[in-house]
N, C-alpha and C positions, 0 to 999 in steps of 0.2 A: 881542065876543070880544077885540079889540085892547086895550080898556080893561082887561079881566080879566088879559091877559098882562102889560100894563104894571104893574098892581097887584101881581102876583106877583113881577115883577122888582124893583120898589121894595121889597117886603117882604123878599126875599132880601138886597138891598143893606143894608137896615136891620139885618137879623140879623147879617150879616157885619161891619157897622160896629160893632154893639154888642159883638160877640165880640172885635174888635180892641181896643176901648176897655176892655173888662174885662180882657183879657190884659195891657194896660199897667198898669192900676190895681191888679191882683192879683198882679203878678209877684213882689213880695217876700213876700206871704202864701203863694203857691204854693211859693216857695223854702223858706220856713220849714216848711211842713207836709209837703212831699214829700222834702226832704233826709233826715229821719230814716227814711223808708221805704226810700230807696235805700241808706242806711248799713246798716239792718237786713238787707236782702237781701244786701248785700255781705259782711256778717259771716257770714251763713248759708253763703255760698259758700266763704268762707275756712275756716270750721270744717269744712265738708264735705271740702275738699281736704287740710287738714292732719291731720284725724283719721280720715277714712274713714267717718264716720258716714253712714248712709243719709239721703239728702235728705228722704225722707218723714218720718223721725223728727224732723227739725228744723222742718218746716213744717205737718204735719198735726195734727189734734186729738188730744190725749193718749188720750181714750177710744177713738178708732179704732185707734191704734197698739197700745195695751195689750189691746184686745179685752176690756174689762171692762164690767160693767153700767152703764147710763147714770146710775144714782143714785150711783155711786162719787164720794166727796168732795163731795157736794151741799152740806153744811154749810160746808165750807171755801170752795167756790166762791161761796156766798151772802155770806160774809164779805168776799171780794175785791170783789164788786160794791158792797157798802156802803162799803168803803174808797175805791174809785174814784169813787163818787158824792160822797162827802164832800170828797175832794181837789178835784174839779172845782168844787163849789160854793164852797169856800174861795177858790180861785184866781180864779174868776169875780167873786166879791164883792170881792176885793182890787182887781181891775181897775176895778170900778164906783166904789168909794169912795176910791181913793187920791188923786184930784185934788181931792176936796172935803173930806177930813178935815183939820182945821186943824193939829193938831200932827203928824199922820201916824202916831201911835201905833197907832190902831185898824187902819188899813190894813196896817201892817207886822205886826201881830199875825195878821191873816188870811193874809198871805203866809207867815209862818213856820209857822202851823198847817197850811196847805196842803202845804208842803214836808215837814214832819214826817210828815204823813199819807201822802204819796207814798213816803217812806222805809219806813214800816211796810207799805204796800201791796206794794211790791216785795219786801220780805223775806218776806211772807206768801205771795205768788204764786210766787216763784222759790225759796222755801225756803232763803234765804241762810244763816241762822244754824244750820239743821239739817243741810244737805247741802253747799251750795256752798262756804262758807268753811271748814268743818272738813275736808271730804274732798278738795277740789280745790285750795285755796289754803293750807291748813295752819294757819288761824287757829281756835283753840278756840272752841267754842260759847259757853262762859261769858264769854270776852273779847268776843265779838260782843254778847252780852246786855248786858255792862257798857257798851259803846259806846252802845248804844241808850238805856240808862238815862241816861247822861250827856247825850245829845242832848235827851232829853225833860226832864231836870232843868234844862238850860240854857234851854230854851223856857219852862218854868214860871217860872224866876227872872227871865229877861229881860223877861217880859211879865206879871209878877205884878200890877202895878197895874191893867192892863187886865182881867186875869182876875177880880180881886176886884170889879169893877164889872159882871160878868156873872153869870148863873145858873150858878155853878161846881159845883153839887151833881152835875150829870150828869158833869162832867169828873172829879170825885173818885171817882164810882162806876166810871167807865171805868178809872182808874188802879188802883183796888182790884181790878177784874176781871182786869187784866193781871198784877197781883201774884200773885193766886191761881193764874192760869194758869201762871206761871213756877214757883211752888211745886209744882204738880201735875207740871210737866215734869221737875223735879228728882226727885220721888218715883217717876217712871216707871222709873228705873234702880235703885231700891231694892226696892220691893215693890208692884207695881201692884195696886190694889184692884178688886173687881168693879165694873163700870160706870166704870172709870177714864177711859176716853176720852170718855165722855159728860160727866163732870165737867170734864176739861181743856178740851175743845172747847166745852162749854157756857159756862164762864167766859170763854173767848176771844170767843165770839159776843156774850155779854152786854156785854163791854168794848167791842167794836167798835161795837155799836148805841148804847151810851151816848156813846162818842166822837163818833159821827156826829150824834146828837141834839144834843149840846152845840154842835158847830161849825156845824151847819145852823141852829139857832135863833139863835146869835150872829150868824151871817152875815145872816140875815133882819133882825135888829134893826139891824145896822150899815147895811145897804142902805136900810132904811126910815128911817134918820136917828136911831134911838133909841140912847141910851147904855146 
C-alpha cells in the first residue's frame, strides 16, 4: 500500500514537473497564439461599447442570429474552407523549405502565395470589397478590385520565373475563373440573367478550387524537393 502511494506521489511530481517544463518552453508559443485571441475579444468588447451592437451579434454563429436555413451560403462557406486550407498549406510548406532552398526563391514564392491567399480569404469571408470598404469606409468597390488585381499582378510578375517552372495551367485557369466572376459581378447591376448567381458563384468556386489545386500541388513538389 505504501509503495502504491509512493508511486502515485512520484507520478504527480513527474506530471507537475513536466507541466512546469512545458510552460517554460512554450511560453513564447503561447504568447503568439493567445495574444490574437485576447486582442479579438478586446475588439469585440470595444465595438459593443462604442456601437451598442448586441454582444450575441458579435460572437454567435451568423445562422443562429439570422435564423435562416442551415444551407444558406453553403457554396460560399465551402469556398472559404478551401481558401483557408490552401493558405495553411502554403505557409506550412514555406516553413518547411525555407532553410533548405538554396537561392530562397521557391520558399519566398510559397510565402507570397500564402499571404495573397490569406488576403483573398479575408475578403471573401468578411465581404470587404462588397460591403465593408464601400459602405463603412467609403472606398468604392471598383477601387478595391483594382487593388487586388495589382497585388496579384505584382505576385505574378515578382515570381514569374518560379511560376514558369511549375504546372501553371491550374493557376491560369484560376485567374480566368476570377476574371469571369468579376465580369458577372459587373453585369449584376446591368441586367441579371436567369441563373445569374449560379454562373457567378460557379466561376468563383471553379477559380478557388483551381487556385487551391495549383498551390497545393506546387507545395507538395517543393516539400518533396522537386523543382
